[in-house]
N, C-alpha and C positions, 0 to 999 in steps of 0.2 A: 504494499500501499505505499503510495504516495505520503509525504511529510505533511503533514498540515503546518500552517504557516498562519498567525494570527498577530494582529499589529496591535501593541501597547503605549498608545498614545499618554503624552503628557496632561495631566489637567488641571486647568487653568482656575480658580472661581475666579469670575470679573471682579463679584462683590462676596461678601462674607458677613452678615448680620447675625451676631450671635445675640442668643437670649439667656438668661438662669438656668442651674442646672435642674435636671431633671430627678425624680428619685431613682432611676436606674444610672445615675451618674453622668448619662449623655446630658449633650444642651441642644434645645431647640435650637435650629438653624434655618436661614431665608440665605439663599446662594444662588445665584446662575453657575451653574458649570458649562464651559465650553472645552476642547478638545484642541488638540498639536494633530499635524497629519504624520509630525515625528515625533517616534520616542523608543521605545523596549520595543523587543519581540519576544514571540513565544512558536517554539517549534516542537508539535507532538509526532511521536510513531509508535506503533504496537510496541508491547515490552509485556515479561511478566511478572514485574511486579510497577511501582509508583517510585519513577526515581528522578533525579531532576541535576542535572549540570547546567554551570553558569557560566559563562564567558560576556568581555565586552568590556570597556574601557571603567565602568565602574562595578565587574564584578568582585574586585579586594575587597571593597566593601562588604561585602556578604557572606565574604567565605570564614571569615573567624565566625559566624553565626551559626549556633545550632541548625541542620538544615532540615530539623521535623520543624521547627519557627515557620520554614518560610510559607510567606504569605498562598505563594504559587502549591504545594504539597499539600498546604490545610486544604484550598479549595479543590483537589482533584482528588485526596482524602473521602473528604463531603460529599463530591457531587458522584463519586462511586457508591456509597452507603448508601447515598438515595436511591438513585438509578437501580442498588442491585446488580451491578457490574461485578463478575468476576477478574478480567482482564487485568492487566495495568496498562502502563504507558511510560515512554522514555522521553521527556520531554527537554527542553534548554533553553536558557533563558538567556536572551542575550542582553543584557545590562548598558544599557546609552543614556540614563537618566543619571543623576546621584539619588544617593541614600539620602533618607528625612529629609525632604527637602522641598517641600509642602506641594510638590505637582501631582502627586496621586500613583507614586510610581508604582510604589507595592499593590496597590488599590487596582491598576489599571493591568496591573500583570495575574494578579489576581483572575482579573475578570477574563483576559485574553486566554487564559486557564481554560478557564470555565466553555470558553463558547470553542476554545482548537478543542475540549475533549467532549463537548457535545456531540461534532463531526465528527472524531476519531471511533468512536464507540455505537453511534448511530441512535444518539439517543433525539428526544424533542422534549425536555419539561417543559413544561407549561410555564409560560413568563413571571405567572406569578410567583409561583414554586421557585424558578430558578434566582427572582429578587430577594425570594424570603432567607432561601441559601446565602446568597451573596451578602444579604444584612448581617447573617450572625459571624460574618468572617471581618466585616468592616464597616463602619458608617459610608465609606465612599464608594465601594464598591459596586451596589446597585448602580448608581450612575454613572460608572465605566463601562457598563454591561453593552451601552448601545452605541456609545462614542458621540453621541450629537448633543447639542446645548438641550442642556435640562435644568429647569424649575426644582431646586429641593428644598422639600421642608422635614419636619422636624429634628430626627439627628441623621438623617438620611433616606428613612424608609419612608417617605412621600414624596414622588418624583414626577413632571409634569412637560412636557414638551417646552422647550424654553421658544424662544420668540426666535425670527428670523432676525438676521444677522447678515450688516452688511459684509462684503469681500473685506478683508485686512490681512496683516502678517502679523505674527510676534516674537517677540526677543527675549527670550528667557536669557537672565543671568545668577547665579548663584555666589556666593559671595567669600564660601568656603567653608562656612560654619554648619555642623549640621543642628539640626534644631525638631525633637522630638515634640508630638504633639503633649502631651501629658505635660511639661513644666508651663508650655503656654498658655494650654486653658486654667490652670493653678495661677497664674500669675492675674490671669486676666479676670478671675473668681475675686482674687483679692483685689483689684484694683476696680471693680464693679460687683459689689455686693449685689445691689438689686437692680440690671439690667431690664430694661424693656420687653415686652413682647419682642422676636424678631418678626418686620417686614419686608417684603421686596416694595421696590420702589415703581413708579408709574412707568411701564414699559411695554404698552399701547403700542400694536404696530410693529414697525421697521424702525429702530431707534436708533440713531447713531452715536455712536463709539466715544464719541465728548458727551451727548448728554447724557450716558446711561453712565457713567465712569463719575459725572459732577452730578450725580446722584444718587450715589452709593458711595458704598466704603469696605474696608477690610476691619470689622470691630476688634483682629488680633493683633494687628498693624503696631500697636503702642506696647502690648506686652510683649510681644516678642524683639523689638528694638531694645527694649529695656533691660531683655537679655542681653541680647546681643545687635552692641551698637553699631556694629558693621553693616547692617542694615540698613537704618537710617542714611547712611554716608554714600550704598549704593543707589537708592533712589533720589537723594537730591541728584548724584550724576546723573542717572538715568532721565530723570526730569529735565535735566539741561541740555539734553543733545536733543540737533535739529530733526526733526519732521516727527517724534515723540507726539501722539495723541495724547496718550495719560501712561502713566506708571500708579503701578501698584504690588504688594507684594502678594505670593499665592497663598492660600489655605495659612498653615500654620507656620510657615517659612520654611526655611530664610531667602529659597530663588524670587526673586521680583519678573514682573514685565514690563515691557512697554509693547504701544501698540501703534502699528505704524498700517498708513493707506499704501507703501510700495514697499516692494522686495527690496531694491536697492539701496533704499535709505535705511531699512531696520538692518543690512548685512555693513553698512560704512560702522553704523554703530555697536555693532557684534565685532567689526573688528577689531574697533578700540577697546573694548573689555576682553575681547582674547589676549591683548597686548599687556594687559596686566596681570594676567595670570591666571582669568576668570572663568569659570566655564561657562561657556556662551551657546546658543543655538536659535537660529529664526526658521520658523516655520508659518505657512498658511495657517490660518484658523478655521477648523475644520467643519465646513456648514454642514453634514449627512454625519 
């Protein structure tokens, strides 16, 4: 059987409005996720057991961690149990995105693994069941299954189609600091003991990015910048570059993004940050 390949794009929170912590310890959110056309890749082939190999520029960041904790393998095991599958799979993760970076790399990898194994094992899991399984793996995983703009509510379990968006290019830059999600949310909670319920901005129709970004925010930015001041420095520099429509931190950080109308302008700025030895990637924003 030919190897199954699935793209695992970077996830970007165009905005992230955060409410109070819930009884389950998660936070209610209102966010708009979009995805890049470039990112990680999952390759799946038949195998007797579930096994995962990792390669690519950021593979070393995952190699020191227990393989059983990898979200791709956890997703594979959960799907096999749910579907009653006895077959295994040889999985390969090509890790092109930085780890603990706020661009949903692990969540997108897990979602890509689920899609690949659905095809490899000939499954047709109902969408609601697959989304429920994905949510058990992580709050961002369900939104990463379809790779299209999506409005996210609750802690990630409530999804609805996102608005039509104009064509755009996005530059992702990572300041070189790991930013685990837990400490950022704990700092947010300490600084915001009674945040209001999160709400989406008015984005009826086809909003231009300038208006959309001006009407929204990332509520985790102040907390992340307090932990890692390099994020504030990076954002200030990104916003000062020519051609930038808007710049913001994605998710809980540390990766930041800038939106551009033209690829050439985005690539000029990418080269600037790459010359500073920072990871930088330019990609179209995926529309479907």
